[in-house]
C-alpha positions, -999 to 999 in steps of 0.1 A, spaced: 40 15 -364 2 11 -361 -2 25 -397 28 4 -408 10 -28 -397 -22 -18 -413 -3 -12 -447 12 -45 -445 -23 -59 -449 -19 -51 -486 8 -79 -487 -14 -108 -479 -23 -116 -513 14 -119 -521 25 -139 -489 39 -167 -512 64 -142 -526 72 -130 -491 79 -167 -480 103 -171 -510 119 -138 -502 125 -150 -466 138 -184 -478 164 -167 -503 175 -143 -476 183 -171 -451 206 -185 -478 220 -153 -485 227 -147 -448 243 -182 -443 265 -176 -475 271 -140 -464 289 -153 -430 307 -181 -449 323 -156 -472 340 -140 -442 347 -172 -424 362 -190 -451 392 -165 -450 400 -175 -414 418 -207 -425 434 -188 -457 450 -165 -431 462 -195 -409 479 -210 -439 495 -177 -449 507 -172 -414 516 -207 -405 494 -206 -376 466 -231 -392 455 -257 -365 465 -292 -380 442 -321 -375 454 -355 -386 423 -374 -377 390 -370 -391 365 -359 -365 333 -379 -358 299 -364 -361 283 -367 -327 249 -349 -333 235 -314 -338 253 -303 -305 290 -303 -317 281 -296 -355 303 -263 -355 334 -285 -342 325 -312 -366 324 -287 -395 356 -268 -383 375 -302 -376 365 -317 -410 377 -286 -428 410 -285 -408 415 -321 -415 410 -318 -453 435 -286 -454 459 -305 -433 459 -334 -458 459 -310 -487 490 -290 -475 510 -322 -462 503 -337 -498 504 -307 -522 517 -280 -503 504 -248 -488 497 -233 -523 473 -261 -533 455 -253 -499 453 -216 -506 438 -226 -541 413 -247 -528 402 -218 -503 403 -192 -531 379 -216 -554 355 -222 -525 354 -184 -517 343 -176 -554 317 -204 -552 305 -190 -520 304 -154 -532 285 -164 -564 259 -183 -542 257 -153 -518 250 -129 -546 225 -154 -564 203 -158 -534 204 -119 -528 193 -115 -564 166 -141 -561 153 -124 -529 150 -93 -546 135 -108 -578 105 -123 -559 100 -90 -537 95 -71 -568 61 -90 -572 52 -81 -537 62 -46 -540 45 -36 -575 14 -58 -564 11 -38 -530 15 -5 -547 -12 -14 -574 -36 -28 -547 -31 5 -526 -39 29 -556 -69 5 -567 -83 6 -531 -79 43 -531 -95 49 -566 -125 24 -555 -130 44 -524 -130 76 -540 -159 65 -561 -177 49 -532 -175 81 -511 -203 105 -510 -202 137 -528 -204 156 -494 -169 142 -486 -155 161 -517 -170 193 -507 -150 192 -475 -117 182 -489 -92 199 -512 -89 182 -546 -52 189 -546 -47 172 -511 -68 139 -525 -44 140 -555 -13 143 -532 -25 111 -513 -31 92 -542 1 101 -560 29 115 -535 17 97 -504 14 62 -522 52 69 -539 63 78 -502 47 45 -489 67 26 -517 99 43 -511 99 43 -475 79 14 -463 77 -11 -491 114 -9 -497 121 -13 -462 104 -49 -463 136 -62 -479 158 -48 -451 133 -58 -425 139 -95 -435 173 -97 -447 192 -77 -422 179 -92 -391 188 -126 -406 221 -116 -414 229 -102 -379 216 -135 -362 238 -156 -383 267 -133 -378 263 -131 -341 259 -171 -338 293 -173 -356 307 -144 -334 297 -162 -302 314 -194 -315 346 -175 -321 346 -156 -289 320 -154 -264 337 -127 -242 345 -103 -270 308 -108 -283 294 -99 -250 317 -68 -251 301 -59 -285 266 -64 -270 273 -36 -243 284 -10 -270 260 -17 -297 227 -8 -277 244 24 -266 250 36 -301 218 24 -313 199 46 -286 219 77 -296 212 73 -334 176 64 -330 168 95 -306 174 118 -336 143 104 -356 117 112 -328 102 141 -345 108 128 -382 71 113 -385 57 147 -374 77 167 -399 69 143 -426 31 145 -419 33 183 -421 52 180 -453 26 157 -469 -3 181 -457 15 213 -473 21 193 -505 -16 188 -508 -21 224 -503 0 236 -532 -11 207 -552 -45 222 -547 -33 257 -558 -18 242 -590 -53 225 -597 -74 255 -589 -49 276 -611 -54 255 -641 -91 254 -638 -95 291 -634 -67 303 -654 -89 326 -678 -104 344 -647 -69 348 -631 -56 364 -664 -88 385 -668 -86 400 -634 -49 406 -635 -46 384 -603 -14 367 -612 6 384 -584 -20 376 -558 -25 336 -566 16 335 -571 20 350 -537 -3 323 -522 15 297 -539 49 308 -530 40 310 -495 27 274 -495 59 262 -511 80 282 -488 64 265 -459 69 231 -477 104 240 -483 111 247 -447 94 216 -433 112 195 -458 147 210 -449 144 199 -413 131 166 -425 160 162 -448 184 175 -422 174 148 -399 175 123 -422 209 132 -435 224 130 -399 213 93 -397 240 80 -420 272 100 -409 263 95 -372 258 58 -376 291 56 -395 309 74 -366 292 52 -340 302 22 -359 337 31 -362 339 40 -326 326 6 -316 348 -11 -341 379 7 -325 367 -4 -291 365 -38 -302 401 -38 -318 413 -24 -285 398 -52 -265 401 -82 -287 439 -71 -295 444 -72 -258 429 -107 -256 451 -119 -284 485 -101 -270 480 -112 -235 472 -148 -244 440 -145 -219 419 -165 -242 423 -191 -270 415 -166 -297 442 -169 -324 453 -141 -346 435 -153 -377 403 -158 -358 405 -123 -345 408 -109 -379 380 -129 -390 359 -117 -360 367 -81 -371 356 -89 -406 324 -104 -393 319 -74 -371 320 -51 -402 296 -73 -418 272 -68 -391 277 -30 -390 261 -26 -424 227 -44 -416 226 -25 -381 230 9 -402 203 -5 -427 180 -12 -398 185 23 -385 176 37 -417 148 14 -420 136 31 -389 137 65 -402 121 56 -435 92 36 -418 88 68 -396 87 91 -427 64 68 -447 41 63 -416 29 99 -421 20 88 -456 4 58 -446 -17 75 -420 -30 101 -448 -37 72 -471 -55 52 -446 -76 81 -435 -92 79 -469 -95 41 -468 -108 39 -434 -135 69 -441 -172 54 -435 -195 62 -465 -227 77 -452 -246 68 -483 -246 32 -483 -270 3 -491 -290 -14 -464 -281 -51 -461 -316 -60 -475 -320 -31 -499 -344 -36 -526 -340 -38 -564 -362 -13 -582 -363 -20 -621 -395 0 -629 -410 32 -621 -450 30 -621 -465 57 -602 -447 88 -585 -420 105 -569 -428 120 -534 -409 142 -512 -428 142 -479 -420 166 -450 -382 167 -459 -356 188 -441 -321 191 -450 -290 210 -442 -254 209 -455 -239 222 -425 -258 243 -397 -285 260 -413 -316 241 -431 -316 246 -467 -351 228 -470 -374 227 -440 -406 206 -440 -407 206 -479 -431 183 -496 -438 177 -534 -452 151 -556 -440 144 -590 -465 118 -608 -451 97 -636 -451 113 -671 -453 148 -658 -428 174 -659 -424 194 -627 -402 226 -628 -385 241 -599 -379 279 -602 -366 304 -576 -337 326 -567 -301 313 -560 -298 295 -526 -336 285 -525 -329 248 -524 -337 238 -562 -304 217 -568 -305 203 -534 -338 185 -542 -319 170 -574 -292 159 -551 -316 145 -527 -339 125 -552 -306 109 -566 -295 102 -533 -261 121 -536 -271 131 -501 -297 117 -474 -326 138 -460 -321 148 -422 -359 144 -416 -387 132 -437 -386 107 -465 -383 106 -504 -401 77 -518 -405 61 -554 -436 43 -561 -439 40 -522 -404 29 -515 -382 51 -495 -350 57 -518 -329 47 -485 -343 13 -489 -333 8 -524 -298 -1 -538 -279 29 -550 -275 14 -584 -310 3 -588 -323 39 -580 -298 56 -603 -305 33 -630 -340 47 -630 -327 84 -637 -309 104 -662 -290 137 -652 -281 166 -671 -264 192 -653 -255 231 -658 -218 223 -662 -214 197 -689 -191 169 -674 -173 153 -702 -142 131 -702 -109 133 -721 -122 106 -747 -139 101 -781 -175 115 -784 -188 81 -786 -174 68 -755 -187 99 -737 -223 92 -748 -219 56 -740 -208 63 -705 -226 39 -682 -242 22 -714 -212 3 -728 -231 -22 -746 -248 3 -770 -243 -1 -804 -232 24 -831 -267 29 -844 -282 34 -809 -254 61 -802 -263 79 -833 -300 78 -825 -293 94 -793 -271 120 -808 -300 128 -834 -324 134 -805 -302 156 -788 -295 177 -818 -259 167 -818 -253 145 -849 -248 175 -873 -220 190 -855 -205 154 -846 -206 143 -884 -186 176 -896 -157 168 -871 -127 153 -886 -132 117 -871 -167 120 -865 -178 100 -835 -141 89 -829 -131 125 -822 -112 130 -789 -128 160 -774 -100 169 -750 -97 175 -714 -133 184 -702 -143 184 -739 -124 218 -741 -124 213 -780 -162 217 -780 -183 250 -777 -206 250 -745 -238 243 -766 -220 212 -783 -209 199 -749 -243 203 -733 -259 184 -762 -235 155 -758 -245 154 -721 -281 152 -733 -273 125 -758 -257 105 -730 -288 107 -709 -310 101 -740 -289 68 -748 -293 56 -711 -333 59 -718 -344 64 -681 -379 67 -670 -369 98 -648 -350 127 -661 -334 154 -638 -324 186 -655 -304 210 -633 -304 244 -652 -291 226 -683 -295 258 -704 -283 286 -681 -248 287 -693 -257 289 -730 -260 316 -755 -295 322 -774 -285 301 -802 -272 272 -783 -301 274 -758 -326 272 -788 -309 239 -801 -305 224 -765 -341 232 -755 -354 215 -787 -332 185 -776 -345 187 -740 -380 186 -753 -372 157 -775 -357 137 -746 -386 146 -721 -413 131 -742 -431 102 -724 -408 107 -695 -411 121 -659 -389 151 -654 -378 172 -626 -365 207 -643 -346 230 -623 -346 263 -643 -329 295 -643 -345 308 -676 -381 307 -670 -387 307 -710 -375 269 -710 -401 257 -685 -434 273 -697 -448 242 -712 -443 222 -676 -473 206 -662 -464 220 -627 -440 250 -619 -432 251 -581 -418 285 -570 -393 283 -541 -377 309 -515 -355 298 -486 -363 261 -491 -400 264 -490 -426 264 -517 -444 297 -520 -464 292 -553 -472 264 -577 -493 259 -606 -490 260 -647 -475 289 -662 -508 305 -669 -522 300 -634 -492 317 -620 -492 346 -641 -528 350 -633 -519 351 -595 -497 381 -599 -473 368 -573 -436 359 -570 -436 340 -603 -449 367 -623 -422 392 -607 -396 365 -618 -409 364 -654 -411 405 -654 -375 407 -642 -362 381 -668 -381 399 -695 -367 432 -685 -332 419 -684 
């Protein structure tokens, strides 16, 4: 129930609607009871056993309110029957019943009407909180989690919370109120019979609740497995070309069907337990009703109490009224247990602490004036250090290129400078300010990033270029595209800058996508550029166009270039050769060739290739 309580915190902004829901449910519960009680005098008139009251009762305070109301009704009916006959009394009761039933259903609708604002508001806030948290969490978090599992939490689990927990809020309020009012009325009719009912109901309730003990655990397993096969779907859609190219359909299908098979078996157990709740509760309810009929009937037949036949029939009607709320509360318990598993998974994301956060007194850094320094930094993703005691200075206005074999730590430096990760030891400073002392937004405003994989969105070309720079006008967007050698192919598209480029920009070639990424960085116009193997995935023609765009972009800027193709960084002010997280050589292209060391070997290998 702890997760259920935490999820209910999202209801706080909508407490006005919760209050109105409680108010309308109170009126509903009152009229629900009256809709049964009103038939007691009707039966008395039909059977000729209705108590006759010839003197109007006097109100003597709240203590005898019930006697006063019953006496007044009986007095009115006695007068009505004596003057107009039994039929007139029956007509009055029927009209009153219609009004009571109308008001009962009106308040029920109003309760559901105001609850809809609370329900949709809570779901909206949970989804927004999850999305905000996803944006706030560090990149390291997503390297440890399956994307499909995260998607499952944001979709399936939130839907389960809505269906199982939020839908239960109505029952949590309405049913207990109905039970309270019905029990008060039942006690007023027969205390002995109601005490007998109190003995039976807990016994049946215990039997029903014992079935759902493992429901939450099974539901949690089901949601986790749902995340697994959603991950398979996501990976399949992403890697469909590779799967088909390697004829790997049978292998991936086998993994997927294993996951869905496990999900099917788990869900079968969940549904079987949930399905047992309604038949069992109905059987136990009928057993209790028969017991009440036996005991109550014996009281009426043996004249051991003041219980009249019409009151006993009305009592049975009230008891039937209380069975559905009790069953509903039992179902609510099942639903909350099932929804609790999803709430646990959602709250696991919401309560995850981000390791990359701004300090309380973090600084704003609006300008880049001197240099970037990496001083004796060490870093590891898991157990082994990727960088060890690494130092490097990047002066303002200079281009520093990082080269080396895969796994040497080049891209890690880009991740650390942008503070996607924090160093384990040492420090990275910009103009003498440790990046951990700067506000993340302020730090990243100083930087533009172009990666090997062109990350584009299912939107227009213009909106992709303007990402993060939404105030830019049409002319500025076009100028950025010209610098990035992208304007020529954009203007040939059917809708120009308004062309939608599809999912991940799949309507464009690799070179076109990369030039849009460069245009986006150019439009941002940052003083520092970080290029992470920006041309490694391109063909020769595309590389030439992109390289020209990169050269245009890097003019008068400080650049850190991570290069796979060495031909693209020959004009760099400093080339740093890395191996296993350490610098083995550094200098200009000509200096390194002269040294006849590791860099020259890399150049010769690429020339041979």
